[in-house]
N, C-alpha and C positions, 0 to 999 in steps of 0.2 A: 585393518590398517594398524601397523605396529610402530610406535615411537616416531610418529611423523613430525618433522620440524620444517616449517616454511618461513623464510625471512623475506622482507622487503626492505629497501633502504630506510634505516632508522626505526624499524619495527619488526618484532617477532610475532607473526600472525598465528602460527601454530607451534606450540612448544611440547614436543614429545607426547603427542596425543595418540590414544589407542581407541579403536572402534571395531567392534565385532558384530556382524549382522548375520542372523540365521535365515535359512530358506523359508519363504512363505510368512515372514513377519513384517509388520509395519513398525519401523524403528525411528523414533523421534530424535532429531539432533537439535537440542535446545540451548539457547544462549542469547545474551543481549545483542543489540546492534553493534557490529564491529568486534564480536567475540572471536570470530575466526571460523564460523560455520561454513559459509560459502567457500572460503579459501580451502578448507579441508576437502570439501566435495569437488572443487576444481582440480585438486591434486588427484583425487580418485578418478576423475574423468579425463585426466591427461592434459588439462589446460595449463597447469603449473607443474613444475618438477620440484620435489622436496629436496631440502639440503641433506636430510637424514631420514632414516626409517624405511620400512618396506611394506608392500601391499601383497597379500596372499589371496588367491581366489581358489576355492575348493582345495585349500591346502597347498596349492602350487604358487611359488613366487612369481609375481607379474611385474614386468617393466613397462609401465603405461606412459609412453612418451608423447602421445597425442590422442585426441578423441576418437580417431579411426580405430586405434588399437583397443580403446575402451569399448567401443561398439562391438568389435570382434570378440571381446571377452564377455559380452553380454551385459555391459553397463550402459545405461541410457540416462540422460539428464534433461529435465525440463527447467529451463532457467526462469528466474523471476521476471525478467523482461524478455518476452518471446522472441525467438529467432526465425521469423517467418517472412516470406516474400509476399507482400500485400497484394500484388497484381497477379500472382499465380493462383491456381485452384488448390483445393485441399489436397487432391491426389498429387499434383505437381510438387507441392511442398513435401509431402510424405516420402516420395521416391527420390528426391533430389540427391544425387550422388550414388544412388543404388537403383538405377533405372532398369526395369526389365526390357530386354531387347528382342526384336524379331526381325530377321533378315537385316541386321545392322541398324534398325530404326527402333525408337522407343515405342514399346507396345502399350499405349495409354489405356486401351480397352482392358487388357489383362490387369494393369495396375489398378484401374478403377474397381474391377471385380474383386481383386485382393483386398483393397482398402475397405470395400463394403463388407466383405466377409469378416475381416478383423474387427471392424466397428460393431457388427452384429454380435460377434463372439463375446466381446467385452462390454456390451451394452452402452457403447459410446454415442450412438445415434448421430453420426455426422454425414453430411451430404458430400460425396466424393467430388462432385462437379462444381460446388459453390466456390466463389472467389473469397479469399481471406478478408479482403477489405469490406465484404458485405456480411460477415458473420460476427456474432457477439464475442466478447472477451472470453467468456466461459467456453464457447465452442472452439475458439482458437487454442485454448489450453488443451482441449481434447485432441486437437490435431497434433499438438506437440507430443502428447502421450502416445498417440498412434504412430508418430514418426519413430519413437524408440521401440515400440512393439514390432513394427515392420522390420526393424533391423535385428529382431530376436533378443530384445533386452530381457535379462533374468533379474537384474537389479535395477530398480528405477529410482533415480534421485529426483525429488520434487522440491524445488527451492521456493519457499514461501508461496505455496500454490494458491492459498485463499486470499492473498493480499488484495487482489483486484476483482474478487468475485462478489456477487450479491448473495444474501443469505440462502436463496433458493439454489443458486449454482453451487454453493458450498455443500449443501445437502446432497446434491447430485454427485459431486466429486467424491464425497465420503462413500457413497454407494459404489462408485466405480473402483475406488481403492479396495473395498472389501471383496469385490468380484475378482480383482487382479490377484490378491493373495490366495484366493481359493484355487487359482490356476498354478500356484507354486512360485509366483513372482514375489521377490522381496522389495519392499519400498523403504527408502530412507527419506523421512519427511523433515526438511529444515523448517523450523517454525519457532515462534515464541507465543503462540496462542494456546494457553494452557487448557482451555475448554476442549479444543480439538484433540490434544494429546490424550486427555482423559477419555475421550469418546472413541478414538480409533486405534491408538498405539498399543503395542505389546510391551515394548521396553523403551527407555529414554536415556540417551547419553547427554550429559550436561557439560558445556564448555563455558569457562569464565575467563575473560581477558587472555585468550589464547592457550589456556591450560585446561586439560581434561579434569573435571571434578569427579566423574564417576558415572556408572550406569545403574539405573534402578528399574525394577519391575513396576509398570504403571498401575497394576492392580493393587500394589502394596504402598502406594503413595497418595498424595492429594495435591491440589493446586497450590496451597500455601507452602508446602514443603518444596515443591518444584520451583516456585518463585524465589524462595530463600536460597536454594542451591544456585539458581541462575545469577542473582545479583549480589549474593553474599550478605544480605540483611533482610529483616522483616519487611514485607510490602503490604500496604493497605490497599484493598480493592475498592473501597468507597472513599471518596474525597470529602474531607471535612470542609463544610462551608457554613457561614452564617446566613440567615435569611437575607434575600436581596432587598435593597432599598431603592427601587426604581424611581427615577425622577422624570424629567421631560423626555419627549421623543427625540431620539437622535436620527433614526431612519424611519421615513414614512413612504410607503409604496401604495399608490392608488390606481386601481383598475388597469393593471399592467398586462399588456399583450405582447408576446414575442413569438416570432416564427424562426424555425431552424433553417439550416442551409438548404434544405429541400423545399422550403416554403410551407412546411407543416406547422400549424399553430401549436406550440408546446406549453406556453403560459397563457392562461385564458381568463383575463380580467381579475388578476390576483391583487389582494389587499393584505398588507403586512406592516406591523410597527415593531420597532426595537427601541426600548428606552435606555437612557443612561443608567448604568448600574444594574443591568440584568443580562443574563445569557438566555437567548431564545434558540432552542434547538429545533431544526427542521427534520422531522422523521418522514421517511417515504422510501418506497422501492425505487431503485435507480431507474431513470428514464421517464420520470413523471414531471420533468421540467426544472429539476434542481440546477443542473449545469447551465441551462439557458438563463435562469434567474440570476445566478452568480455572475455570469458573463455580462449581463445587462447592467447590474449594479456597478461592476468594476470597470465598465467602459470597453470591455473586450468585444462586445457585439451591440448592435443597435436594436432598439425596441420598435414595435409597430405603433403602439399608442400607450397612453397612461403616463404616470408621473412618478419619478423617484426624487425624494428630497432628503438632504442631509442637514441637520440643524436648521430646518425650515428654508434652506436655499435649494433650488432645483438643480439637480446634477444629471438629469436625463440625457443620455447620448453624448455626454462629455468624453474626451479622450482619456485613456488610462492614466496618463500623467496628471491631468487636471483633477481626476477623481482622487488620486493619491494625495495631491497637494491640498485637496479639500478636507482630508482627514480620515481616509479609509485605508486600512491595511488589509492585505489579501494573502491568506495562506492557501495556495491553490491545491486542488485535489490531484492534479498531475504535476508532481514536482519537477520532472524532467522537461516537460513541455513548456510550463508557464512559470516555474519557480527559480530555475537556475540556468546559468550559461555553463554547461558542463565542462567546457575546455578552458574556462577562466579559473584562476586560483580561488580558493574558498574565501580568501580575504577580500578580493574584488567583488565577489558575489554578495558580500555583506553590505555593499553600498550601492546596489543597482538602482535603488530609488532616489538616492541622495548625492550621487557622485558629483553632480553639477552644482551643488550648493556649497557654501562655506561650512566647515573649514576644509573640505576635501578638494575644493577647486577655487582658484583665484584667477580672474581674467582668462578663464578657459584653460588654465594649466592645472593638471591634477597634482595633488601632493600625496605621493604614494606612501610617504612615512606616516602621515596622519591616517590614511585609509587602513594601513596594516596595523597601526597602534590601536585603532578603533576595533578592528577585527579581532585582535588579540584579547581585548577586554571582553568582547561578546563570547569568544570561544571558551574563555575561562568561566564566565558567568553561567553559560548554558551547557557546560560540560560537553562541548562538541569534540569528539575524539578524532584528531587528525594529526599526522606527523608534524605538520607545521601550517601556518597561515598561507604559505605559498603553494601548498598541495592543490592539484586540480580538483574541482568539485566532483568530477567523474570518479576519482579514486576513493572517495569516502563511501562508507556503507549507507544504505537507504535511510536508516534511522538518524545517522549523523548529518546527512544532507537535510533531513526534515528539521532537525534541531537548529541548523544554521539558518534556514528560512524563517523559522519562528523567532529566532533571536533578532533577525533583521526587521521583521514586521512589527514585533512588539516594542522594540527599542525606539521606534519613531514616535511613540506616545500618540497613537491615533485616537480619534473620537470613537470610531467603529472598527472592530476587527471581524473580518469575514473569515471564518475557519472552516474550510471544506476538507473533510476527511483528515483532520490534523494529526491523527495517530495511526493512520493506515500504515501497516507494515512495521510498527514499533513494538518493542518489548515492554513488559509490565513496568519496569523501572522508568523508562522514558515516558510512557503513558501517564504514570503518576505525576511526573515532573511537569508535563505539558498541561494536564488538567489543573494543577496548582497554579501555574502561570496564568491560565485563562481566568481562573477565579480571582487571582490577585488583580488582574486588569479590571475585572468587573467591580471589585471593591474600590478601585481608584476612580470609579464613576464612568468607565467606558462601557459602550454597548458591545455585546458579542453576539454575532449570528453564527451558530454552529450548524453545519450540514454534515450529517454522518449516517452511514448505513448500519452502524453498530448500535443496536437499541440500548444495550447496557450503558454505553457512553452517553447517549441522549438522556437516559433516565438519571445517570449519576451526576451530571454537572449542569443540566438545564434548570432554569427557574421557571420556564414556561415552554411548552412543546407545541409547535404548529405542525399539524399533520398535512402533508402534501400528497395529493392524488389527482392524476389527470390534469396537471397544469393549474391546480388551485389549492388554496388552503381549505381543507374540509372540516377541520376541528382545531380548537385551541384547548389544551388540557394542562393541568399542573402535574408534575411527576408524582407527587405524593398522593394524588387522587386517581391514578391510573396504574396499569401494569403492562407487561410486554404483550400479553395475549390481546388486551383491548387495543393497544397501539397497532399490533399486527392486523387486526380486523379493520381498523380505520384506514390503515395504509392500503388495504385491499379494496377500499371503496365503501365499506359499511358506514351508515350514518350513525352519529353518536347515540341517538335515542334507541336505535336498533341494537347497538352493542350492549347498551344497558339492559335490554330485555334478555340478551343471551347470558 
C-alpha cells in the first residue's frame, strides 16, 4: 500500500501511509484507538476508496473497488465484530455467496466435506453442521477465518482478533496463525496488545493519529519502544497507587443463587463484599458465573435466592434504573449491547442514565444545549476522540466508545463502580488512563468491583482478588501475596492449600 490517504468529513483518517507485507509473515499493524488501523485495512479490503495512493499485489497495481474484488485477489478480512448469520450452520456461513452447485441446486454435502477438509488442514477443529448461535465466540472466529480460506485468501487481515477471546482461545488462535504462515499465507494483525506482537509477529508497522511512523523488525525491538512509538511518549505498565484505606462495606452479597436463561444454576450460593475505598478484582475463566453475577447486581436479570445490599439497603431484583439511582455505575463488558445506543449521537449517549433529571430535563422537555455542553466537557476531560459531540456513537473507534462510557459512568459520582472488562480492546495509553481513573475513584472513597480476564490487569490495580470458579468465590488473595501461576491454578479449581503445596 503506497501513500494511502483516506478522508472522512472533518477528519483525515490515513495520511500518506505505506505498508509492505511479505509472503508468509505475520505483520502487526499497531496504533492507538482511532489511529486509522481499521480504516487502512478497510481500504485494502475494498470497503473504502482512498482519495490518494495505490495498492500493488505481487507487483501489479490493483484497483480494489469492493470486497468481492479483494477476495478474487486473495485478500480476506476477519472483522472485529463478526459478520455471521446466527441461524445458519457453519457450512452455510462459509459458502454464502460462493455456493457449490449440482444440477442447479446447492450441493451442501460437497460443501460440508470441503469445509471439513479445510478445517482439518489448518487445525481449526470446527463442526461443519453446528449452528453459529450454538458455538463459542472463539469458534465463531475460526468460522470467519475458514470463510476467507474457502475463498482462497493468501493475505488474511485479522482486526483485533483476541479482543473477545479467553486466554485459552488466544493460545489456540496463535497456534492457528503459526500453521497458516507455514502454508505461505500472509497475516496482517491489527492489534495494540504488545505481548502478542512480541510473541507471534515478524514485523510491525506503527500508525499514530493517521500518520505512518515506520516499520520495525519485532526481534530488534521491545514492548517499551513499541508503546512509545504508538503513543509518542513513555508509557508506564504498572499503575502507581497508594495502599488502599478500606472503610465500611458498600456492597454485600449473601448466599446468591442465579440461573441462566436455560435454567442452569450459574451462581451457587456466592458471598462477596466490596468496601468503600478498595478495588476488588474478580479473576476467573469466562463462563464461571461472572456475567450472571454482574447482571444480577445491576438489575439486568433476576436472582433465584440470596441478598444483594448497597450501603446496607437491599437492592435485590430492583430494576436497572432503581439500581442506578441507588448509587451503582456499570461499565458493561459488551459495550454495543449494553453500553451505547449506536445510532444516537455520542453527546446523547453521555446522558443515558440522567437525561430525565435536572438540568437536562424540565417538565419532561429535554434541554439539548445542556446535554451537549455536558458532553463536550466529558469529551475533553476523557480525551474521547470524535469529530464532534453530534457524531453517531457507531462511527467512533471501539476505544473511544469505551472512553465515552467510562466518562458517563464515573462522572455520576456513584458509590460503587462495576467495571466489567473496562479495557477490552484498548491501547496501552487508554488502558493507563482508565486504570488511573479507577484508582482515583477508589481514593475518593468509592468501591470498585473489577471483572477482567486479563490477569495482569487484575494484579496491577486490585487491592484484593476474589477468584471465581464454578459459580462461587473459591479464594480471596492479595495481589502482593500471589502470582499469575497461582491465580491460574485457582481459576482452574485448585484449592488454596493445594496450590501452596505446588
